[in-house]
DSSP file (Angstrom, degrees, kcal/mol; ACC not computed):
  #  RESIDUE AA STRUCTURE BP1 BP2  ACC     N-H-->O    O-->H-N    N-H-->O    O-->H-N    TCO  KAPPA ALPHA  PHI   PSI    X-CA   Y-CA   Z-CA
    1    1 A M              0   0    0      0, 0.0     2,-0.0     0, 0.0     0, 0.0   0.000 360.0 360.0 360.0 129.8  106.5  111.0   99.6
    2    2 A P        -     0   0    0      0, 0.0     2,-0.2     0, 0.0     0, 0.0  -0.325 360.0-104.2 -70.1 151.6  103.9  108.4  100.6
    3    3 A D        -     0   0    0      1,-0.1     2,-0.7    -2,-0.0     0, 0.0  -0.496  26.9-126.2 -74.0 141.7  102.6  108.2  104.1
    4    4 A V        -     0   0    0     -2,-0.2     2,-0.2     4,-0.1    -1,-0.1  -0.812  34.5-167.9 -89.4 119.0  104.0  105.4  106.3
    5    5 A T     >  -     0   0    0     -2,-0.7     4,-1.9     1,-0.1     5,-0.2  -0.556  36.0-108.5-104.4 169.9  101.0  103.6  107.7
    6    6 A V  H  > S+     0   0    0      1,-0.2     4,-2.5     2,-0.2     5,-0.2   0.865 120.1  56.6 -63.1 -36.3  100.7  101.0  110.5
    7    7 A I  H  > S+     0   0    0      2,-0.2     4,-2.6     1,-0.2    -1,-0.2   0.910 105.4  50.9 -64.1 -41.4  100.0   98.4  107.8
    8    8 A N  H  > S+     0   0    0      2,-0.2     4,-2.4     1,-0.2    -1,-0.2   0.919 111.4  47.7 -61.4 -43.2  103.3   99.2  106.1
    9    9 A I  H  X S+     0   0    0     -4,-1.9     4,-2.4     2,-0.2    -2,-0.2   0.909 112.2  49.3 -64.9 -42.3  105.2   98.9  109.3
   10   10 A I  H  X S+     0   0    0     -4,-2.5     4,-2.6     2,-0.2    -2,-0.2   0.915 111.5  49.2 -63.6 -43.3  103.4   95.6  110.2
   11   11 A L  H  X S+     0   0    0     -4,-2.6     4,-2.5     2,-0.2    -2,-0.2   0.903 111.7  48.7 -64.6 -41.0  104.2   94.2  106.7
   12   12 A L  H  X S+     0   0    0     -4,-2.4     4,-2.0     2,-0.2    -1,-0.2   0.919 113.1  47.2 -63.7 -43.0  107.8   95.2  107.0
   13   13 A A  H  X S+     0   0    0     -4,-2.4     4,-2.4     2,-0.2    -2,-0.2   0.903 112.0  50.9 -64.4 -40.8  108.1   93.6  110.4
   14   14 A L  H  X S+     0   0    0     -4,-2.6     4,-2.5     1,-0.2    -2,-0.2   0.919 110.5  47.6 -64.6 -44.3  106.4   90.4  109.2
   15   15 A T  H  X S+     0   0    0     -4,-2.5     4,-2.3     1,-0.2    -1,-0.2   0.866 111.1  52.5 -66.1 -34.0  108.7   90.1  106.2
   16   16 A A  H  X S+     0   0    0     -4,-2.0     4,-2.2     2,-0.2    -2,-0.2   0.924 110.4  47.2 -65.3 -43.6  111.7   90.7  108.4
   17   17 A V  H  X S+     0   0    0     -4,-2.4     4,-2.3     2,-0.2    -2,-0.2   0.914 112.6  49.2 -64.6 -42.9  110.6   87.9  110.8
   18   18 A I  H  X S+     0   0    0     -4,-2.5     4,-2.7     1,-0.2     5,-0.2   0.909 110.4  51.7 -63.0 -41.3  109.9   85.5  107.9
   19   19 A G  H  X S+     0   0    0     -4,-2.3     4,-2.4     1,-0.2    -2,-0.2   0.895 109.4  49.2 -62.2 -40.8  113.4   86.3  106.5
   20   20 A V  H  X S+     0   0    0     -4,-2.2     4,-2.3     2,-0.2    -1,-0.2   0.919 112.5  47.7 -64.6 -43.4  115.1   85.6  109.8
   21   21 A I  H  X S+     0   0    0     -4,-2.3     4,-2.3     2,-0.2    -2,-0.2   0.930 113.1  47.2 -65.0 -45.5  113.2   82.3  110.2
   22   22 A V  H  X S+     0   0    0     -4,-2.7     4,-2.5     1,-0.2     5,-0.2   0.917 112.9  49.8 -62.8 -42.8  114.0   81.2  106.6
   23   23 A G  H  X S+     0   0    0     -4,-2.4     4,-2.5    -5,-0.2    -1,-0.2   0.897 109.8  51.1 -61.8 -40.6  117.7   82.1  107.1
   24   24 A W  H  X S+     0   0    0     -4,-2.3     4,-2.3     2,-0.2    -1,-0.2   0.916 111.5  47.1 -63.4 -44.0  117.9   80.2  110.4
   25   25 A V  H  X S+     0   0    0     -4,-2.3     4,-2.3     2,-0.2    -2,-0.2   0.927 113.3  47.8 -65.3 -45.0  116.4   77.1  108.8
   26   26 A V  H  X S+     0   0    0     -4,-2.5     4,-2.4     1,-0.2    -2,-0.2   0.916 112.6  49.1 -62.9 -43.2  118.7   77.3  105.8
   27   27 A R  H  X S+     0   0    0     -4,-2.5     4,-2.5    -5,-0.2    -1,-0.2   0.899 110.2  51.8 -63.0 -40.8  121.8   77.8  108.0
   28   28 A G  H  X S+     0   0    0     -4,-2.3     4,-1.9     2,-0.2    -2,-0.2   0.904 110.6  47.3 -62.8 -42.2  120.8   74.9  110.2
   29   29 A R  H  X S+     0   0    0     -4,-2.3     4,-2.1     2,-0.2    -2,-0.2   0.924 112.8  48.8 -65.4 -43.3  120.5   72.6  107.2
   30   30 A R  H  X S+     0   0    0     -4,-2.4     4,-2.5     1,-0.2    -2,-0.2   0.912 110.8  49.8 -63.9 -42.1  123.8   73.7  105.8
   31   31 A S  H  X S+     0   0    0     -4,-2.5     4,-2.4     1,-0.2    -1,-0.2   0.859 108.7  53.2 -67.3 -33.3  125.6   73.2  109.1
   32   32 A S  H  X S+     0   0    0     -4,-1.9     4,-2.1     2,-0.2    -1,-0.2   0.916 110.5  47.1 -65.2 -41.8  124.1   69.7  109.5
   33   33 A Q  H  X S+     0   0    0     -4,-2.1     4,-2.1     2,-0.2    -2,-0.2   0.905 112.7  49.0 -66.2 -40.8  125.4   68.8  106.0
   34   34 A E  H  X S+     0   0    0     -4,-2.5     4,-2.4     2,-0.2    -2,-0.2   0.899 110.3  51.1 -65.2 -40.0  128.9   70.2  106.8
   35   35 A K  H  X S+     0   0    0     -4,-2.4     4,-2.5     1,-0.2    -1,-0.2   0.904 109.9  49.8 -63.8 -41.1  129.0   68.4  110.1
   36   36 A A  H  X S+     0   0    0     -4,-2.1     4,-2.2     1,-0.2    -1,-0.2   0.898 110.9  49.9 -64.5 -40.0  128.2   65.1  108.4
   37   37 A A  H  X S+     0   0    0     -4,-2.1     4,-2.1     2,-0.2    -2,-0.2   0.906 111.5  48.1 -66.0 -41.1  130.9   65.7  105.8
   38   38 A I  H  X S+     0   0    0     -4,-2.4     4,-2.4     2,-0.2    -2,-0.2   0.923 111.8  49.5 -65.2 -44.0  133.5   66.5  108.4
   39   39 A N  H  X S+     0   0    0     -4,-2.5     4,-2.3     1,-0.2    -1,-0.2   0.884 109.7  51.7 -62.9 -37.8  132.5   63.4  110.4
   40   40 A A  H  X S+     0   0    0     -4,-2.2     4,-2.3     2,-0.2    -1,-0.2   0.908 109.5  50.4 -65.5 -40.5  132.7   61.2  107.3
   41   41 A G  H  X S+     0   0    0     -4,-2.1     4,-2.1     1,-0.2    -2,-0.2   0.921 111.2  47.5 -62.8 -44.0  136.2   62.6  106.6
   42   42 A W  H  X S+     0   0    0     -4,-2.4     4,-2.5     1,-0.2    -1,-0.2   0.903 110.3  52.8 -63.6 -39.9  137.4   61.9  110.1
   43   43 A Q  H  X S+     0   0    0     -4,-2.3     4,-2.5     1,-0.2    -2,-0.2   0.906 108.3  50.7 -62.9 -41.0  135.9   58.3  109.9
   44   44 A E  H  X S+     0   0    0     -4,-2.3     4,-2.4     1,-0.2    -1,-0.2   0.907 110.8  49.0 -63.1 -40.9  137.8   57.7  106.7
   45   45 A Q  H  X S+     0   0    0     -4,-2.1     4,-2.2     2,-0.2    -2,-0.2   0.903 111.1  49.5 -65.7 -40.4  141.1   58.9  108.3
   46   46 A I  H  X S+     0   0    0     -4,-2.5     4,-2.2     2,-0.2    -2,-0.2   0.921 112.4  47.5 -64.3 -43.5  140.5   56.7  111.3
   47   47 A E  H  X S+     0   0    0     -4,-2.5     4,-2.1     1,-0.2    -2,-0.2   0.903 110.9  51.9 -64.7 -40.3  139.8   53.6  109.2
   48   48 A A  H  X S+     0   0    0     -4,-2.4     4,-1.8     1,-0.2    -2,-0.2   0.902 111.3  47.4 -62.9 -41.0  142.9   54.3  107.0
   49   49 A Q  H  X S+     0   0    0     -4,-2.2     4,-2.0     2,-0.2    -1,-0.2   0.883 111.4  49.6 -68.4 -38.4  145.1   54.5  110.1
   50   50 A S  H  X S+     0   0    0     -4,-2.2     4,-1.5     1,-0.2    -1,-0.2   0.850 109.8  52.0 -71.0 -31.5  143.7   51.3  111.6
   51   51 A N  H  X S+     0   0    0     -4,-2.1     4,-1.5     2,-0.2    -1,-0.2   0.870 109.2  50.5 -69.7 -35.7  144.2   49.6  108.2
   52   52 A K  H  < S+     0   0    0     -4,-1.8    -2,-0.2     1,-0.2    -1,-0.2   0.899 108.3  52.0 -65.8 -40.0  147.9   50.7  108.2
   53   53 A A  H  < S+     0   0    0     -4,-2.0    -1,-0.2     1,-0.2    -2,-0.2   0.845 110.0  49.3 -66.8 -33.1  148.4   49.5  111.8
   54   54 A R  H  <        0   0    0     -4,-1.5    -1,-0.2     1,-0.2    -2,-0.2   0.823 360.0 360.0 -74.4 -31.5  147.0   46.0  110.8
   55   55 A A     <        0   0    0     -4,-1.5    -1,-0.2    -5,-0.1    -2,-0.2   0.483 360.0 360.0 -76.3 360.0  149.2   45.7  107.7
């Protein structure tokens, strides 16, 4: 079994931190896109209802 060195621990910690940061950024982008899609859907429903009320 290979010895666990300080360098190995530092590299593992560094990759974990990078993974967390990348995951956070990807999640933020996805949630922004989902929020925009939901808002667009609501806007379409509001416009459809206001067009019905005018007719």
